[in-house]
C-alpha positions in Angstrom: -1.4 -5.8 -18.5 -2.0 -2.5 -19.3 -1.3 0.8 -17.4 -4.5 1.4 -16.0 -4.1 -2.1 -15.0 -0.8 -1.3 -13.5 -1.9 1.6 -11.6 -4.8 0.2 -10.0 -2.3 -3.1 -8.4 -0.1 -0.8 -7.2 -2.1 1.1 -5.4 -3.6 -2.0 -3.7 -0.7 -4.1 -2.9 0.1 -0.9 -0.8 -3.5 -0.8 0.7 -4.4 2.5 -1.0 -7.6 4.3 -1.8 -8.0 6.3 -5.0 -8.5 9.7 -2.5 -4.8 8.9 -1.0 -3.3 9.1 -4.2 -5.2 11.8 -5.5 -4.3 14.3 -2.7 -0.8 12.7 -3.2 -0.5 14.1 -6.5 -2.5 17.5 -6.1 -5.7 17.0 -6.7 -8.6 17.9 -5.5 -10.7 15.2 -6.1 -10.5 11.4 -6.3 -12.1 11.4 -9.9 -9.3 12.9 -11.1 -6.9 10.2 -10.2 -10.3 7.5 -10.7 -10.1 9.3 -14.6 -6.7 8.3 -15.1 -6.7 4.4 -13.6 -9.9 4.0 -15.6 -8.4 5.7 -18.7 -10.7 8.2 -19.7 -7.8 11.0 -18.8 -4.0 10.9 -20.2 -2.0 10.4 -17.3 1.0 13.5 -17.4 4.4 13.1 -17.1 5.1 14.8 -13.8 2.6 12.1 -12.4 3.9 9.3 -13.8 7.4 10.1 -12.1 5.4 11.5 -8.2 3.0 7.6 -8.4 7.1 5.5 -9.7 8.1 7.9 -6.4 4.8 7.0 -4.4 5.0 3.0 -5.4 8.7 2.8 -5.2 8.8 1.2 -8.5 10.3 3.3 -12.0 8.7 5.0 -14.2 9.3 2.3 -16.6 7.7 -0.5 -14.5 4.4 1.5 -14.3 4.5 2.5 -18.1 5.6 -1.4 -19.7 5.8 -3.8 -16.7 9.0 -4.1 -16.6 11.4 -4.4 -14.0 
């Protein structure tokens, strides 16, 4: 499973919309997060850390799928 797939899975497990995650990350629209979730934009380290907090997982789990 890729990072993009893990992000989408974690978001859906939490029943969040892309808009919700984009707002949490401080993006002005969902398109910026959509681009990350679909592999069109690289994920910045600070956003990775925020996503790990939001999804209550480690950054390693998001990156590698390991706990």
